[in-house]
KEKE-3310 file (N, C-alpha, C; in steps of 0.2 Angstrom, whole numbers, plus 5000, padded with zeros to 4 digits):
npx = (5106:5123:5135:5145:5146:5159:5162:5171:5177:5186:5192:5194:5193:5179:5168:5155:5148:5149:5141:5129:5133:5138:5126:5118:5123:5120:5107:5103:5094:5097:5101:5110:5117:5122:5133:5149:5156:5170:5178:5191:5201:5210:5219:5211:5206:5195:5186:5180:5186:5181:5167:5167:5171:5161:5151:5156:5156:5142:5136:5137:5142:5150:5167:5181:5196:5211:5223:5241:5248:5245:5241:5237:5229:5216:5220:5228:5221:5210:5217:5222:5209:5206:5215:5211:5198:5185:5175:5165:5162:5166:5165:5165:5164:5164:5164:5157:5147:5132:5124:5111:5095:5093:5105:5116:5110:5104:5115:5122:5114:5114:5127:5129:5119:5122:5134:5146:5161:5161:5149:5139:5131:5122:5125:5121:5125:5125:5124:5127:5128:5125:5112:5108:5105:5113:5113:5124:5136:5132:5134:5124:5106:5093:5080:5078:5070:5058:5060:5064:5053:5051:5062:5073:5083:5098:5109:5126:5138:5152:5159:5151:5144:5132:5119:5116:5128:5136:5130:5130:5143:5155:5154:5154:5166:5174:5171:5172:5168:5153:5155:5147:5145:5141:5128:5114:5113:5102:5091:5083:5092:5092:5100:5117:5127:5142:5155:5168:5179:5182:5171:5162:5169:5164:5160:5170:5170:5163:5162:5175:5173:5174:5165:5153:5152:5152:5163:5169:5178:5189:5193:5200:5210:5216:5222:5230:5225:5226:5225:5233:5247:5241:5235:5224:5215:5218:5206:5202:5213:5211:5198:5199:5209:5202:5191:5198:5203:5191:5180:5166:5155:5143:5132:5120:5110:5099:5098:5101:5113:5120:5123:5132:5140:5143:5154:5154:5155:5164:5170:5170:5176:5181:5197:5199:5192:5198:5209:5226:5244:5249:5238:5234:5246:5248:5236:5238:5249:5242:5234:5245:5249:5237:5236:5247:5243:5234:5241:5242:5229:5214:5215:5205:5200:5212:5211:5198:5200:5207:5206:5193:5196:5205:5201:5194:5205:5212:5203:5203:5216:5217:5209:5215:5228:5245:5262:5277:5287:5279:5270:5280:5283:5270:5269:5280:5274:5263:5269:5276:5265:5261:5271:5269:5256:5249:5237:5228:5224:5215:5219:5232:5231:5224:5232:5243:5237:5236:5249:5254:5246:5251:5264:5263:5258:5269:5279:5274:5275:5284)
npy = (4895:4898:4896:4899:4897:4896:4900:4896:4903:4900:4911:4915:4923:4921:4929:4929:4920:4922:4930:4923:4911:4917:4923:4912:4909:4920:4919:4908:4897:4897:4909:4925:4930:4919:4916:4917:4923:4920:4926:4924:4931:4927:4935:4940:4945:4949:4957:4951:4954:4966:4963:4955:4964:4973:4965:4963:4976:4978:4967:4962:4949:4945:4944:4950:4945:4948:4941:4945:4939:4928:4911:4900:4889:4881:4878:4887:4899:4893:4888:4901:4906:4896:4900:4913:4912:4912:4904:4891:4880:4874:4876:4874:4883:4882:4895:4896:4887:4881:4882:4872:4879:4876:4870:4874:4875:4862:4853:4858:4856:4842:4838:4844:4839:4826:4826:4826:4826:4828:4831:4827:4828:4823:4828:4837:4835:4846:4848:4860:4862:4849:4847:4839:4831:4824:4813:4812:4798:4785:4772:4767:4762:4774:4786:4797:4800:4801:4811:4822:4824:4832:4831:4825:4814:4807:4792:4794:4793:4793:4788:4788:4777:4763:4762:4750:4742:4750:4749:4736:4730:4739:4749:4740:4734:4746:4751:4741:4727:4727:4732:4727:4734:4742:4747:4741:4736:4733:4740:4756:4769:4783:4791:4789:4786:4785:4781:4781:4780:4767:4759:4761:4759:4761:4774:4781:4778:4788:4803:4815:4829:4842:4853:4848:4845:4848:4854:4851:4864:4861:4848:4851:4860:4855:4843:4848:4849:4854:4861:4852:4855:4853:4855:4848:4837:4841:4843:4830:4824:4832:4829:4816:4815:4822:4813:4802:4806:4809:4810:4804:4803:4809:4805:4811:4803:4805:4819:4833:4844:4853:4860:4856:4863:4858:4865:4864:4870:4875:4888:4891:4884:4876:4876:4862:4855:4856:4846:4843:4839:4844:4843:4829:4824:4830:4826:4812:4813:4816:4805:4796:4803:4801:4788:4785:4792:4782:4772:4760:4759:4748:4736:4738:4751:4757:4753:4757:4771:4775:4767:4769:4781:4779:4774:4784:4793:4786:4786:4800:4802:4794:4800:4812:4821:4818:4822:4812:4813:4819:4808:4799:4805:4804:4790:4788:4792:4784:4772:4775:4776:4762:4755:4757:4754:4740:4733:4722:4709:4714:4727:4727:4722:4732:4744:4738:4737:4750:4755:4747:4752:4765:4763:4756:4766:4775:4768:4768:4781:4795)
npz = (5481:5482:5476:5462:5444:5433:5416:5403:5388:5373:5361:5344:5330:5327:5324:5316:5323:5336:5345:5346:5353:5366:5370:5372:5384:5392:5393:5401:5411:5424:5428:5427:5438:5444:5436:5429:5416:5406:5394:5382:5372:5358:5351:5340:5323:5317:5323:5334:5346:5349:5351:5362:5372:5371:5377:5390:5395:5396:5403:5420:5423:5413:5408:5399:5392:5384:5374:5371:5361:5348:5350:5342:5345:5354:5367:5375:5377:5385:5396:5401:5405:5415:5425:5428:5432:5445:5450:5459:5452:5436:5418:5400:5384:5367:5357:5345:5346:5355:5371:5377:5384:5398:5402:5411:5423:5425:5424:5435:5446:5446:5448:5461:5469:5470:5476:5468:5458:5444:5431:5417:5401:5386:5369:5354:5337:5325:5308:5298:5284:5278:5284:5294:5310:5323:5337:5351:5354:5366:5377:5383:5383:5378:5381:5372:5361:5367:5377:5369:5359:5347:5340:5327:5328:5323:5323:5328:5315:5309:5298:5287:5282:5277:5290:5295:5293:5301:5314:5317:5314:5312:5323:5334:5333:5334:5347:5355:5367:5377:5393:5407:5422:5433:5429:5420:5402:5394:5396:5395:5402:5413:5422:5427:5440:5448:5459:5455:5440:5437:5440:5430:5416:5403:5402:5396:5383:5377:5367:5371:5374:5382:5384:5387:5400:5418:5430:5447:5455:5464:5460:5448:5451:5463:5457:5447:5434:5418:5401:5389:5377:5363:5347:5343:5352:5365:5373:5374:5382:5394:5398:5401:5411:5421:5423:5427:5440:5447:5460:5461:5448:5437:5424:5413:5404:5396:5393:5384:5383:5375:5359:5346:5333:5316:5306:5291:5279:5264:5265:5279:5290:5306:5315:5319:5311:5299:5291:5293:5293:5305:5314:5314:5319:5332:5337:5338:5347:5358:5361:5365:5376:5384:5385:5393:5405:5410:5416:5428:5430:5426:5412:5404:5406:5400:5387:5382:5383:5373:5361:5354:5347:5337:5325:5320:5318:5309:5298:5295:5291:5280:5271:5267:5258:5261:5261:5257:5267:5277:5280:5285:5297:5304:5304:5313:5325:5327:5329:5341:5350:5348:5354:5368:5370:5372:5375:5372:5361:5350:5351:5347:5334:5328:5329:5321:5309:5306:5305:5295:5284:5283:5280:5268:5260:5260:5253:5240:5237:5229)
capx = (5113:5128:5140:5145:5149:5163:5161:5177:5177:5192:5190:5198:5190:5172:5164:5149:5145:5151:5135:5124:5136:5137:5119:5116:5125:5117:5100:5103:5088:5100:5102:5116:5120:5126:5138:5155:5158:5177:5179:5198:5202:5217:5221:5206:5207:5189:5181:5178:5188:5176:5161:5167:5172:5154:5147:5159:5153:5135:5134:5142:5144:5155:5174:5185:5203:5214:5230:5245:5251:5241:5244:5236:5225:5212:5222:5231:5215:5207:5221:5221:5203:5207:5219:5207:5191:5184:5169:5166:5162:5169:5162:5168:5160:5167:5160:5153:5142:5127:5121:5103:5093:5094:5111:5120:5105:5103:5121:5124:5110:5116:5134:5128:5114:5125:5141:5151:5166:5160:5143:5139:5125:5123:5125:5118:5130:5121:5128:5124:5128:5121:5105:5106:5106:5115:5114:5131:5136:5131:5134:5117:5100:5091:5073:5078:5064:5052:5063:5064:5049:5051:5069:5074:5090:5101:5114:5132:5141:5157:5162:5146:5142:5126:5118:5116:5135:5139:5128:5132:5150:5160:5153:5156:5174:5177:5170:5173:5162:5150:5157:5142:5148:5136:5122:5112:5113:5097:5085:5084:5094:5091:5105:5122:5131:5147:5160:5175:5178:5183:5164:5159:5174:5161:5159:5176:5169:5160:5167:5178:5168:5174:5160:5146:5153:5153:5168:5171:5184:5194:5195:5205:5215:5220:5226:5234:5223:5226:5225:5240:5248:5239:5230:5218:5216:5219:5200:5202:5217:5209:5192:5202:5212:5197:5187:5202:5204:5185:5177:5159:5154:5136:5130:5113:5109:5093:5098:5105:5115:5124:5123:5139:5139:5148:5154:5157:5155:5171:5173:5168:5178:5185:5203:5199:5188:5203:5214:5233:5248:5250:5232:5235:5252:5247:5231:5242:5253:5237:5233:5250:5248:5231:5238:5252:5239:5230:5245:5240:5222:5213:5217:5199:5201:5217:5209:5193:5201:5211:5204:5188:5198:5210:5198:5193:5211:5214:5199:5205:5222:5216:5205:5219:5234:5251:5268:5281:5290:5273:5268:5285:5282:5264:5271:5284:5270:5259:5274:5277:5259:5261:5276:5266:5248:5248:5233:5225:5225:5212:5223:5238:5229:5222:5238:5247:5234:5237:5256:5254:5243:5255:5270:5262:5258:5276:5282:5272:5276:5291)
capy = (4894:4904:4895:4902:4893:4900:4897:4898:4903:4902:4915:4917:4924:4918:4934:4928:4915:4923:4933:4917:4907:4921:4924:4905:4909:4926:4918:4902:4898:4897:4916:4928:4931:4913:4914:4921:4921:4922:4927:4925:4933:4925:4940:4939:4950:4949:4961:4947:4957:4972:4960:4953:4970:4975:4961:4964:4982:4978:4962:4961:4942:4944:4946:4950:4945:4949:4939:4950:4935:4922:4905:4896:4884:4883:4876:4892:4903:4889:4888:4907:4906:4893:4904:4919:4911:4911:4900:4885:4875:4876:4874:4877:4883:4884:4901:4895:4882:4884:4878:4872:4884:4874:4866:4875:4873:4855:4850:4860:4852:4835:4838:4846:4835:4819:4827:4823:4830:4829:4829:4828:4826:4822:4834:4836:4837:4849:4849:4866:4861:4843:4848:4833:4831:4817:4812:4809:4791:4783:4765:4765:4764:4780:4788:4803:4801:4804:4817:4827:4822:4836:4831:4819:4813:4801:4790:4796:4788:4798:4785:4789:4771:4761:4762:4743:4740:4754:4747:4729:4728:4744:4751:4735:4734:4752:4753:4735:4724:4731:4730:4729:4734:4744:4748:4737:4739:4730:4744:4763:4772:4790:4794:4785:4789:4781:4784:4782:4778:4759:4756:4761:4762:4763:4781:4783:4777:4793:4809:4818:4835:4846:4858:4845:4844:4853:4851:4855:4868:4858:4843:4853:4864:4850:4838:4852:4847:4859:4858:4850:4859:4850:4859:4844:4832:4844:4841:4822:4823:4836:4825:4809:4816:4823:4807:4797:4808:4811:4806:4805:4805:4808:4806:4811:4800:4808:4826:4836:4850:4856:4860:4856:4865:4856:4870:4860:4874:4876:4894:4892:4878:4877:4873:4855:4852:4857:4841:4844:4835:4846:4841:4822:4823:4832:4821:4806:4814:4816:4798:4794:4806:4798:4781:4786:4794:4777:4767:4758:4757:4742:4736:4740:4758:4759:4751:4761:4778:4777:4764:4772:4787:4777:4773:4791:4796:4783:4789:4807:4801:4790:4805:4818:4820:4819:4820:4806:4815:4819:4801:4796:4808:4801:4784:4787:4794:4778:4767:4777:4773:4755:4753:4757:4752:4733:4730:4716:4707:4719:4734:4726:4721:4739:4748:4735:4739:4757:4756:4744:4756:4771:4760:4755:4773:4778:4764:4770:4789:4796)
capz = (5478:5483:5472:5455:5438:5428:5410:5399:5380:5369:5356:5339:5323:5327:5324:5314:5327:5343:5349:5348:5359:5372:5371:5375:5392:5395:5394:5404:5416:5431:5430:5426:5444:5446:5431:5428:5409:5405:5387:5381:5365:5356:5345:5334:5318:5313:5327:5339:5352:5351:5353:5369:5376:5372:5382:5396:5397:5396:5408:5425:5423:5408:5409:5393:5392:5378:5374:5367:5356:5346:5352:5337:5347:5360:5374:5378:5380:5390:5402:5403:5408:5421:5429:5429:5434:5452:5451:5462:5447:5429:5412:5394:5378:5361:5356:5339:5348:5360:5377:5378:5389:5405:5403:5417:5429:5426:5426:5442:5451:5445:5452:5467:5473:5470:5479:5463:5455:5437:5429:5410:5397:5379:5364:5347:5331:5320:5302:5295:5277:5277:5286:5298:5317:5326:5345:5353:5356:5373:5378:5387:5379:5380:5379:5369:5357:5372:5380:5364:5353:5341:5336:5323:5330:5320:5327:5326:5311:5306:5292:5282:5279:5279:5297:5297:5294:5307:5320:5318:5313:5314:5330:5339:5333:5337:5354:5359:5370:5382:5400:5411:5428:5438:5426:5414:5395:5390:5397:5395:5409:5413:5426:5429:5445:5451:5463:5451:5433:5436:5441:5423:5411:5397:5401:5393:5376:5374:5365:5377:5375:5389:5385:5389:5407:5423:5435:5453:5455:5468:5456:5443:5454:5467:5453:5442:5428:5413:5394:5386:5371:5357:5343:5343:5357:5371:5376:5376:5388:5399:5400:5403:5418:5426:5425:5431:5446:5449:5466:5460:5441:5435:5417:5411:5397:5392:5393:5379:5386:5370:5352:5343:5326:5312:5301:5285:5272:5262:5267:5286:5294:5312:5315:5320:5305:5293:5292:5291:5297:5312:5318:5316:5323:5339:5340:5340:5354:5364:5362:5369:5383:5387:5387:5399:5411:5412:5419:5435:5429:5423:5405:5400:5405:5396:5380:5379:5383:5367:5355:5350:5343:5332:5318:5317:5316:5302:5293:5293:5288:5273:5266:5267:5255:5264:5257:5260:5274:5282:5282:5289:5304:5307:5306:5319:5331:5328:5332:5348:5353:5348:5359:5375:5370:5370:5380:5370:5354:5346:5351:5343:5327:5326:5328:5316:5303:5305:5303:5288:5279:5282:5277:5261:5257:5259:5248:5233:5236:5226)
cpx = (5118:5134:5139:5148:5153:5163:5167:5176:5183:5190:5195:5194:5183:5167:5157:5145:5145:5145:5130:5127:5136:5130:5116:5118:5121:5110:5098:5098:5091:5101:5109:5120:5124:5131:5143:5157:5165:5178:5187:5199:5209:5219:5217:5207:5200:5183:5178:5180:5183:5169:5161:5168:5165:5150:5150:5157:5146:5133:5139:5145:5149:5162:5178:5192:5206:5222:5234:5248:5246:5244:5242:5232:5221:5215:5225:5226:5211:5211:5222:5215:5203:5210:5215:5201:5191:5178:5170:5165:5164:5166:5166:5163:5164:5162:5156:5148:5137:5126:5114:5101:5094:5100:5115:5116:5105:5109:5124:5120:5112:5123:5133:5124:5118:5132:5146:5156:5165:5152:5142:5133:5127:5123:5123:5124:5125:5125:5124:5123:5124:5114:5103:5108:5108:5115:5121:5130:5135:5131:5128:5111:5097:5083:5073:5072:5058:5054:5062:5060:5049:5057:5069:5081:5093:5107:5121:5135:5146:5160:5157:5145:5135:5125:5118:5123:5138:5137:5130:5139:5155:5160:5155:5163:5177:5177:5171:5167:5160:5152:5152:5144:5143:5129:5120:5113:5107:5090:5087:5086:5094:5098:5110:5126:5135:5152:5167:5174:5179:5176:5160:5164:5171:5160:5165:5175:5166:5165:5169:5174:5168:5168:5153:5147:5153:5158:5168:5177:5190:5197:5201:5211:5219:5224:5230:5232:5222:5225:5232:5240:5247:5234:5224:5220:5217:5212:5200:5207:5214:5203:5194:5205:5207:5193:5191:5202:5197:5183:5170:5158:5146:5135:5123:5112:5104:5092:5103:5106:5118:5123:5129:5138:5145:5149:5158:5156:5162:5174:5172:5170:5182:5192:5203:5195:5192:5209:5221:5237:5249:5244:5233:5241:5251:5241:5234:5246:5248:5235:5239:5250:5243:5233:5243:5248:5235:5235:5243:5233:5221:5214:5211:5199:5206:5215:5204:5194:5205:5208:5199:5190:5202:5207:5196:5199:5213:5210:5201:5212:5221:5213:5209:5226:5240:5257:5272:5284:5284:5271:5273:5284:5276:5266:5275:5280:5266:5263:5275:5271:5259:5266:5273:5259:5247:5243:5230:5226:5222:5216:5229:5237:5227:5228:5243:5244:5235:5244:5257:5252:5248:5261:5269:5261:5265:5279:5280:5273:5283:5295)
cpy = (4899:4903:4898:4897:4898:4896:4900:4898:4905:4905:4917:4917:4920:4923:4933:4924:4917:4926:4927:4913:4911:4922:4918:4905:4914:4924:4911:4903:4899:4905:4919:4929:4925:4911:4919:4918:4924:4921:4928:4925:4931:4929:4939:4946:4952:4953:4957:4950:4963:4969:4958:4959:4973:4972:4962:4971:4982:4973:4962:4954:4941:4947:4945:4950:4945:4947:4944:4946:4929:4916:4899:4890:4886:4882:4882:4897:4899:4889:4895:4908:4902:4897:4910:4918:4910:4907:4894:4879:4878:4873:4877:4878:4885:4889:4901:4890:4886:4879:4878:4877:4883:4870:4867:4873:4866:4851:4852:4856:4845:4834:4839:4841:4828:4820:4824:4828:4832:4827:4831:4825:4824:4828:4832:4838:4840:4851:4854:4865:4855:4843:4842:4834:4824:4818:4809:4802:4790:4775:4762:4767:4770:4781:4795:4805:4803:4810:4823:4825:4825:4835:4824:4817:4806:4799:4792:4791:4792:4795:4786:4782:4769:4760:4754:4740:4744:4751:4740:4726:4734:4747:4746:4734:4740:4753:4746:4732:4728:4728:4732:4728:4735:4745:4743:4740:4737:4734:4751:4765:4779:4793:4788:4789:4784:4784:4785:4779:4770:4756:4756:4764:4763:4770:4784:4782:4783:4799:4813:4825:4838:4851:4854:4843:4850:4850:4855:4858:4864:4852:4845:4856:4859:4845:4842:4850:4853:4856:4858:4854:4855:4854:4855:4839:4834:4843:4834:4821:4826:4831:4819:4810:4818:4817:4802:4799:4810:4807:4808:4807:4804:4809:4806:4809:4802:4815:4829:4843:4855:4855:4861:4857:4862:4861:4867:4864:4875:4882:4896:4886:4880:4874:4865:4852:4853:4852:4843:4840:4837:4843:4834:4821:4824:4828:4814:4807:4814:4809:4795:4796:4803:4791:4781:4788:4788:4771:4766:4757:4751:4742:4738:4748:4760:4758:4756:4769:4780:4774:4767:4778:4785:4776:4780:4794:4793:4785:4796:4806:4799:4795:4811:4816:4822:4818:4814:4807:4816:4813:4798:4799:4805:4794:4783:4788:4788:4773:4769:4775:4766:4752:4752:4755:4745:4730:4724:4715:4712:4725:4733:4725:4728:4743:4745:4737:4746:4758:4753:4748:4762:4769:4759:4761:4776:4775:4766:4778:4790:4800)
cpz = (5478:5478:5465:5450:5434:5422:5405:5391:5377:5363:5351:5332:5322:5327:5322:5319:5335:5347:5351:5353:5365:5374:5374:5382:5395:5397:5397:5410:5423:5433:5429:5432:5447:5441:5431:5421:5407:5397:5385:5374:5363:5350:5339:5329:5315:5317:5333:5346:5354:5353:5360:5374:5377:5377:5389:5399:5399:5402:5414:5426:5418:5409:5402:5395:5385:5378:5369:5361:5355:5348:5347:5339:5353:5367:5378:5381:5386:5396:5405:5407:5415:5427:5432:5433:5442:5454:5455:5458:5440:5423:5406:5389:5373:5358:5349:5340:5352:5365:5376:5384:5396:5406:5409:5423:5430:5428:5433:5447:5451:5449:5459:5472:5474:5474:5474:5461:5448:5436:5421:5407:5390:5375:5357:5342:5326:5313:5298:5287:5275:5279:5291:5305:5320:5334:5346:5355:5364:5373:5381:5382:5382:5378:5376:5365:5361:5375:5375:5358:5347:5337:5332:5323:5327:5324:5324:5321:5306:5300:5286:5278:5281:5287:5299:5298:5300:5313:5322:5318:5316:5321:5335:5339:5336:5344:5359:5363:5375:5389:5405:5418:5434:5436:5421:5408:5391:5392:5397:5402:5408:5416:5428:5434:5448:5455:5460:5444:5432:5437:5435:5418:5405:5396:5397:5385:5373:5372:5371:5379:5381:5390:5386:5397:5412:5428:5441:5453:5458:5464:5451:5446:5459:5463:5447:5435:5423:5406:5392:5379:5365:5353:5342:5348:5364:5376:5378:5382:5394:5402:5404:5410:5423:5428:5429:5438:5450:5455:5465:5453:5440:5428:5416:5404:5393:5392:5388:5381:5381:5363:5349:5335:5321:5306:5295:5279:5271:5265:5275:5290:5300:5311:5315:5315:5298:5295:5289:5295:5304:5317:5319:5320:5330:5342:5342:5347:5359:5366:5367:5376:5387:5390:5393:5405:5414:5415:5426:5435:5426:5415:5401:5400:5400:5389:5378:5380:5377:5361:5351:5346:5337:5325:5315:5315:5309:5297:5290:5289:5280:5268:5265:5263:5259:5260:5261:5267:5279:5285:5286:5296:5307:5309:5312:5326:5332:5331:5339:5352:5354:5353:5366:5376:5368:5374:5379:5363:5349:5345:5346:5336:5324:5324:5322:5309:5301:5302:5296:5283:5277:5278:5269:5257:5255:5254:5241:5232:5233:5231)
residu = (MET:SER:GLU:LYS:ILE:SER:ILE:ILE:LEU:PRO:ILE:PHE:ASN:VAL:GLY:PRO:HIS:LEU:ARG:GLY:GLY:ILE:ASP:SER:LEU:ILE:ASN:GLN:THR:ILE:GLY:GLN:ASP:LYS:LEU:GLU:ILE:ILE:MET:VAL:ASN:ASP:CYS:SER:THR:ASP:GLY:SER:ASP:LYS:ILE:ILE:ASP:GLU:TYR:ALA:GLU:LYS:TYR:ASP:CYS:CYS:VAL:ALA:ILE:HIS:HIS:GLU:LYS:ASN:SER:GLY:ALA:ALA:TYR:THR:PRO:ARG:ASN:THR:GLY:LEU:LYS:ALA:CYS:THR:GLY:ASP:TYR:ILE:MET:PHE:LEU:ASP:PRO:ASP:ASP:ARG:TYR:THR:PRO:ASP:ALA:CYS:GLU:THR:LEU:PHE:ASN:ALA:VAL:LYS:SER:ASN:ASP:ALA:ASP:VAL:ALA:PHE:GLY:ARG:PHE:ARG:ARG:ILE:PHE:GLU:TYR:GLY:GLY:LYS:VAL:GLN:LYS:SER:PHE:SER:PRO:TYR:LEU:ASP:ASN:LEU:GLU:ASN:ALA:TYR:PRO:ASP:GLU:ASN:LEU:GLU:THR:ALA:ASN:PHE:LEU:ASP:ILE:PRO:ASP:PHE:VAL:TRP:ASP:ASN:PHE:VAL:GLU:ARG:PHE:LEU:TYR:GLY:LYS:THR:LEU:GLU:VAL:THR:TYR:PRO:ARG:ASN:ILE:PRO:ILE:ASP:THR:ILE:HIS:VAL:ASP:ASN:ILE:GLU:GLN:GLU:PRO:ASP:LEU:LEU:LYS:MET:ALA:PRO:ALA:VAL:TRP:SER:LYS:ILE:TYR:ARG:ARG:GLU:LEU:LEU:MET:ASP:ASN:ASN:ILE:THR:PHE:GLN:PRO:PHE:VAL:SER:GLY:ASP:ASP:MET:ALA:PHE:SER:LEU:GLU:ALA:LEU:LEU:HIS:ALA:ASP:GLY:ILE:VAL:PHE:LEU:ASN:ASN:PHE:ILE:CYS:TYR:ASP:TYR:TYR:ILE:ARG:ASP:LEU:PRO:ASP:ASP:LYS:SER:ILE:THR:ASN:THR:VAL:ASN:VAL:ARG:LEU:LEU:ASP:GLU:LEU:MET:GLU:SER:TYR:ILE:TYR:CYS:ARG:GLN:CYS:THR:GLU:GLY:TYR:SER:LYS:TYR:VAL:GLN:THR:VAL:SER:VAL:ASN:PRO:HIS:LEU:LEU:HIS:TRP:THR:ASN:SER:TRP:LYS:ASN:SER:PRO:PHE:THR:LYS:GLU:GLU:ASN:LYS:LEU:LEU:LEU:SER:LYS:VAL:ASN:LYS:LEU:LYS:GLU:ILE:HIS:GLN:SER:ASP:LEU:LYS:THR:ARG:MET:LEU:LEU:SER:SER:MET:THR:THR:ALA:ILE:GLU:ALA:LYS:ILE:GLN:ILE:GLN:LYS)
# end
């Protein structure tokens, strides 16, 4: 293997978690000589800057970049990393998470052997406070209990409702009908390989998760795919654009490549786990951007690229106290999406229920 993989880390005040994230790259089975680790410090004030300088001095594969001004979100350091990297393939790591030991090697072999533009796998949500582990959603049956016999993986259920209700009602409404195009849904599937996203639109139902994927460099550079300026939802837009333009997509349904830590302690929360009006505002802007990107694609692609995220947005809004003016702002953004996203009856019903709920809240606020 002569090609290298560039792995980009956006870094801001993650000192207590940072060494573990970088070490999960240093110790990859593929070997340090095959990696270029681009660590972009967004003006940290907790010593993270010194930690990445230490790694850059110790390891030839590590590169430390320091911003002169804080951007306030991950999209700017990620774009800085894209401009600086030289690898033939590109990956991303949020520095408070971890790659599994053979993530880079397995994803590289998958994308290379299938001559694809994108390859990706599953991930685990690890709740540090709640003490539970969830497997990421997949529309395909899996054999993860055999692939990881020592794991006790729960099904993702972000509304925290009874599993029977989630599996039989909410999940079906949220993700819509299963569209069986190229691969069956009634037997476990290990690897899904398609030429383009229209052959398996259900791939868009999964969490965008830029850090669970490997991208061919030319895919991103030739199509000018960068991170959009959203404090939340930049990864969704990036992943969608990549999958829409990809010539060859591989999904490893039985391979867990990433440990996503849910920092749910009150004094240790990430930006995207702290709900505020800016986060929901820009998240809705990302949905609007994504819907615009799917113009010209099938209605099913248009629907599944946005709809699975709307219930999550609504749940976050419902559980957060916003002022009347903030709710008016959020209502204007939902209405903006409503104007362009009229794919089917379920979509119209879903968006109408969202606007009705926000309007009702505004009416009772002083």
